[in-house]
C-alpha atoms as one frame of an Amber mdcrd trajectory, in Angstrom:
protein
 -63.578  79.834  65.625 -67.282  78.402  66.738 -69.688  80.879  68.393 -70.686
  78.703  71.278 -68.585  77.371  74.534 -69.289  73.778  75.710 -69.135  73.573
  79.507 -70.270  71.298  82.631 -73.493  72.560  83.818 -74.500  74.130  87.399
 -77.556  71.975  89.361 -79.748  75.005  88.305 -79.529  74.821  84.744 -80.225
  71.222  84.749 -83.990  71.009  84.643 -83.436  73.921  81.440 -81.050  71.389
  79.845 -83.661  68.603  80.261 -86.580  70.419  78.779 -84.634  71.199  75.628
 -84.016  67.084  75.479 -87.130  66.903  75.463 -88.021  69.393  73.292 -85.806
  67.684  70.084 -87.816  64.285  71.127 -91.147  66.173  70.298 -92.203  66.398
  74.146 -93.843  68.627  76.316 -91.582  69.824  78.935 -91.459  67.316  82.693
 -94.109  69.185  84.783 -93.116  70.459  88.542 -93.896  67.094  90.054 -92.232
  64.819  87.378 -89.021  66.787  87.593 -89.111  66.862  91.387 -89.782  63.465
  91.905 -88.315  61.569  88.834 -86.119  63.863  86.579 -83.795  65.320  88.941
 -83.266  62.188  90.673 -81.523  60.650  87.860 -79.377  63.052  87.210 -75.216
  62.086  88.412 -73.612  65.270  89.468 -70.796  66.701  87.596 -72.236  64.446
  84.097 -73.629  67.322  81.898 -72.839  69.069  79.620 -74.287  71.929  77.623
 -73.547  73.873  74.583 -74.039  78.122  75.228 -74.372  80.971  72.632 -76.589
  83.662  74.587 -78.392  80.620  75.767 -78.796  77.050  76.355 -78.594  75.375
  72.751 -77.639  71.657  73.268 -76.524  69.138  76.077 -75.709  65.419  76.793
 -75.628  63.669  80.032 -74.205  60.288  81.269 -74.219  58.702  84.919 -71.612
  55.663  85.929 -71.750  52.026  85.868 -70.058  48.725  84.963 -70.917  46.742
  81.462 -70.023  42.706  81.564 -67.221  41.581  79.396 -66.353  38.580  77.604
 -64.518  36.190  80.465 -67.032  37.721  83.239 -65.173  40.712  83.821 -66.643
  43.890  84.821 -65.312  47.721  83.822 -66.978  51.074  83.966 -68.839  52.294
  81.434 -70.601  55.904  80.792 -74.055  55.777  79.841 -74.887  58.307  77.819
 -77.898  59.821  77.375 -80.355  62.907  76.981 -78.261  64.379  74.115 -79.981
  66.581  71.931 -79.444  70.284  70.034 -82.354  72.411  69.964 -84.277  72.329
  66.777 -82.868  76.044  65.246 -79.151  75.241  66.077 -78.640  71.695  64.733
 -76.350  71.058  61.950 -73.525  73.456  62.756 -71.089  71.131  64.428 -72.839
  71.770  68.067 -73.362  68.023  68.692 -70.249  67.111  67.381 -68.370  69.247
  70.080 -70.567  68.197  72.790 -69.524  64.158  71.880 -65.857  65.172  71.881
 -65.964  67.394  75.067 -67.987  64.431  76.749 -65.360  62.033  75.441 -62.638
  63.556  76.931 -64.138  64.427  79.909 -64.927  60.522  80.319 -61.501  59.136
  79.364 -59.913  61.835  81.780 -62.227  59.886  85.073 -60.510  56.384  83.713
 -64.077  54.917  82.333 -62.701  52.964  79.338 -66.181  52.473  77.794 -69.224
  54.723  76.769 -72.487  53.410  75.569 -75.681  54.369  74.474 -78.648  53.962
  72.761 -79.289  55.507  69.302 -82.530  57.285  68.696 -81.200  57.541  64.728
 -78.724  54.868  63.350 -76.664  57.481  61.336 -75.572  59.725  64.061 -73.186
  57.941  66.005 -70.498  56.012  64.222 -68.891  59.087  63.210 -67.977  59.701
  66.901 -66.456  56.126  67.052 -69.539  54.312  68.607 -70.441  51.229  67.253
 -73.237  48.740  67.218 -72.261  45.930  69.907 -75.262  44.339  70.819 -78.044
  43.181  68.856 -81.616  41.611  69.917 -84.901  40.010  68.740 -88.515  40.379
  68.901 -91.131  37.992  69.516 -94.742  37.634  69.686 -96.658  34.382  70.938
-100.231  33.225  69.729-101.759  32.177  73.216-104.240  29.962  71.501-101.520
  28.212  69.706 -98.824  28.150  72.421 -99.345  24.942  74.434 -96.391  24.378
  76.712 -94.169  20.940  76.106 -95.467  17.852  79.086 -91.876  17.853  80.240
 -90.781  21.412  80.466 -90.322  21.217  84.215 -92.508  23.039  86.467 -90.897
  24.006  90.043 -90.986  27.341  92.045 -93.523  29.628  92.864 -94.616  33.063
  91.480 -95.051  36.188  93.755 -96.761  39.197  92.798 -95.222  42.665  93.998
 -96.788  45.602  94.279 -95.167  48.594  92.753 -94.172  50.097  96.147 -91.946
  46.884  96.941 -90.931  46.088  93.532 -89.357  49.263  93.867 -88.007  49.082
  97.205 -86.409  45.453  96.137 -86.011  45.296  92.230 -82.592  47.049  92.664
 -81.438  44.379  95.292 -82.505  41.389  93.281 -81.038  42.540  89.920 -77.940
  43.252  91.179 -78.061  39.803  92.965 -78.804  38.310  89.419 -75.750  36.918
  87.549 -74.935  39.002  84.543 -73.274  36.202  82.477 -73.635  37.869  79.107
 -71.315  40.170  77.558 -73.330  43.762  76.795 -75.199  43.871  80.735 -75.065
  46.578  82.527 -75.362  47.321  86.369 -78.116  49.717  87.190 -77.176  52.162
  89.555 -78.827  54.302  91.847 -79.086  56.976  89.088 -81.203  54.014  86.921
 -83.958  53.372  88.984 -86.028  56.442  88.963 -86.436  56.387  84.951 -88.176
  53.114  85.730 -90.566  54.445  88.408 -91.356  57.048  86.265 -92.475  54.708
  83.413 -94.003  52.642  85.838 -96.214  55.040  87.368 -97.187  57.221  84.505
 -98.205  54.334  82.694-101.523  54.144  81.226-102.130  50.665  82.787-100.866
  48.867  85.550 -97.362  47.754  85.266 -97.359  44.768  87.278 -93.939  42.468
  88.662 -94.354  39.258  88.368 -91.255  37.494  90.904 -89.768  33.454  90.702
 -88.889  31.724  94.015 -86.385  28.769  93.697 -85.033  26.981  96.360 -82.550
  29.642  97.800 -85.315  32.054  97.564 -85.850  35.010  94.145 -83.978  34.141
  91.038 -85.799  35.833  88.621 -88.484  38.111  87.879 -90.370  39.592  85.059
 -92.411  42.790  84.829 -95.358  42.980  82.314 -98.235  45.128  81.314-101.773
  44.382  79.620-103.264  46.717  76.808-106.385  46.890  75.584-107.947  49.617
  73.523-111.896  48.617  74.182-113.601  45.661  76.529-113.912  43.982  73.248
-110.251  44.424  71.380-107.682  41.582  71.578-105.491  42.438  74.449-101.796
  42.357  74.385 -99.369  41.418  77.223 -96.158  43.323  76.747 -93.440  41.887
  78.504 -91.227  45.226  79.683 -88.250  43.603  81.225 -87.006  39.378  82.269
 -84.333  38.256  83.620 -83.375  35.156  85.445 -80.797  33.256  86.889 -81.478
  29.458  86.121 -83.746  27.714  83.235 -86.321  26.779  86.036 -87.316  30.728
  86.956 -86.892  31.327  82.689 -89.307  28.150  82.346 -91.811  29.231  85.383
 -91.764  32.870  84.581 -93.377  31.902  81.452 -95.748  29.495  82.454 -97.173
  32.464  84.765 -97.495  34.666  82.009 -99.817  32.067  79.844-101.475  31.180
  82.371-102.614  35.524  82.831-106.297  36.140  81.853-108.219  37.778  79.479
-104.891  37.755  77.044-104.852  37.349  73.292-101.305  37.584  72.359 -97.964
  37.936  74.389 -95.200  40.335  72.778 -91.686  40.797  74.423 -89.493  42.505
  71.935 -85.147  43.427  72.443 -84.458  39.935  73.736 -81.828  38.307  73.549
 -81.150  36.566  69.834 -80.327  32.731  71.052 -83.557  32.854  73.916 -85.141
  29.406  73.756 -89.035  30.796  74.099 -89.787  28.109  70.781 -88.867  25.444
  72.892 -91.239  25.828  75.863 -93.998  25.223  73.227 -95.736  21.992  71.540
 -95.949  24.212  68.269 -92.546  26.319  67.769 -94.992  28.274  65.493 -96.523
  30.014  68.111 -93.470  32.128  68.767 -93.301  34.240  65.540 -90.662  36.771
  65.539 -91.560  39.938  64.212 -87.887  41.622  64.008 -84.743  42.657  65.315
 -81.996  45.079  65.476 -79.258  47.091  67.569 -79.449  47.472  70.908 -76.543
  48.671  72.767 -73.838  50.906  70.941 -70.529  50.709  72.536 -67.530  53.385
  72.073 -63.836  52.201  73.158 -62.952  55.491  75.065 -59.223  53.798  76.300
 -58.509  51.310  73.594 -55.658  49.711  75.645 -57.434  49.220  78.490 -60.838
  48.197  77.017 -58.682  45.452  74.843 -56.847  44.408  77.889 -59.617  43.983
  80.113 -61.746  40.883  78.474 -60.345  37.170  77.266 -59.640  35.973  73.974
 -58.678  32.454  72.485 -57.074  31.154  69.728 -53.921  33.255  68.145 -52.732
  36.524  68.148 -53.516  39.272  65.759 -52.180  42.835  65.152 -54.714  45.447
  64.690 -53.698  48.718  63.543 -56.951  50.958  65.582 -57.680  54.919  63.821
 -59.592  57.093  65.888 -59.849  60.709  64.529 -61.481  61.961  68.207 -59.937
  60.239  70.441 -56.296  60.412  68.509 -54.290  59.064  71.689 -56.037  55.406
  71.228 -54.503  55.567  67.288 -52.006  52.956  67.009 -51.199  49.223  66.517
 -51.896  46.676  69.090 -50.897  43.238  69.073 -54.366  40.603  71.084 -53.932
  37.524  72.000 -54.492  35.486  75.093 -51.918  36.171  76.942 -52.526  40.054
  76.896 -52.430  43.336  75.028 -49.821  45.399  73.981 -48.547  47.956  71.821
 -46.488  47.261  69.050 -44.489  48.355  65.963 -45.362  45.112  63.907 -46.791
  45.315  60.595 -50.508  45.250  61.158 -52.789  42.142  60.630 -55.965  44.192
  60.447 -56.407  47.712  59.961 -60.216  49.159  61.245 -61.752  52.448  62.690
 -62.502  52.736  66.515 -65.977  52.098  65.677 -65.211  48.872  63.953 -63.467
  47.765  66.926 -66.418  48.338  68.585 -68.798  46.101  66.459 -66.446  43.384
  67.151 -65.279  43.864  70.567 -68.270  41.719  72.397 -68.690  39.120  69.847
 -72.003  40.425  67.751 -69.911  40.661  64.680 -67.313  38.739  63.585 -64.567
  40.909  61.527 -64.466  38.506  58.513 -68.020  40.257  57.936 -67.028  43.896
  58.955 -64.135  42.875  55.952 -66.304  41.733  53.492 -68.413  44.697  53.686
 -64.807  47.244  53.532 -65.258  47.828  57.774 -62.533  46.261  58.197 -58.916
  46.639  56.248 -56.920  42.785  56.450 -53.394  42.645  55.636 -53.824  39.057
  54.117 -57.352  37.829  53.899 -55.823  34.604  55.763 -55.733  36.279  59.053
 -59.891  37.113  59.348 -60.271  33.484  60.065 -57.792  34.174  63.313 -59.869
  36.951  64.149 -63.082  35.813  64.061 -62.132  32.886  66.407 -60.103  35.334
  68.937 -63.058  37.977  69.230 -65.644  34.901  68.964 -67.646  34.683  72.675
 -69.400  31.838  73.809 -72.980  33.165  74.311 -74.516  36.609  72.218 -73.814
  39.439  73.814 -77.275  41.297  74.962 -77.498  44.245  77.054 -81.413  44.507
  78.421 -81.179  48.117  79.953 -82.506  51.061  78.356 -81.069  54.597  79.630
């Protein structure tokens, strides 16, 4: 019997929960103005949970969005954030109970997925989350970055003042194609966080919008950091989304023309983003790392498996889910659909490993080699690789 309870928070308890979460990140509490202007607007009613003994000792929240799946369909996803346990109450099972209660609530609302961005890589596997999108980061040496003569030049770039960007970016982002698996919609609860970052940044946050023949078709948000006047300046790409290759080319052409900049830096970009191909010297672009981006959790396994497209021959999966046990069982997955089955399993895997292959970021054969998937026969792994493969790498591109 635990000595604490978990329940949905009342609106008058939300600020205490937000301050507790900031404490776990070693941040001071939000000011009255920050709370009123930004944080309070980020909270979807009924989506914040708290753990109590005599007072609040842990919290987790989410907001509802949609995620793009292989094949182009979208499905509901709970974007999980604000996860924290008070430092003097950690390692007592509180986070486990918060996660279990939240996943049960998400399942009861009919959402097939939960997703989060992990601050630490060792926490969330045990709750069924798996790394499902990966990214690359790179920097561009402006002195060596000469655009190829055959890079198309089309369209116009316009700067939007911050107030204009705050008003118009939600509609522009929603209008751009979300063709990559893992891309998410940005509901009204997401945008106040973007506004807070932009208004509280130490350097101006600039929004440049590309206009094609049919209107706005891409944008980039960036800032330029310079510690001292004589120090090298770095242009940091905060967000870049485009509908066309022309918009991508045009925005990079614009960024390379920003004066008083020595280096351009882009982080957490798609692993196949073709920035190098714009330049006469491919070495003008240097990779600076990469890693996990979005962590996904299949909350309703049969609904999630049935929501995406597949290509290839059928495979029978035996899924093990110790948290949401109704998900455990065998499923035949094929281009014709998904169904529960009593047939012998081709692959046995945990729900976290299923999340890792679900958007195509990892091949089943790689997870099998690492012991994360147990095949009945190694020959089936090639079938599974083909079944879960995607035409483009998964990528989210949205922080929350």
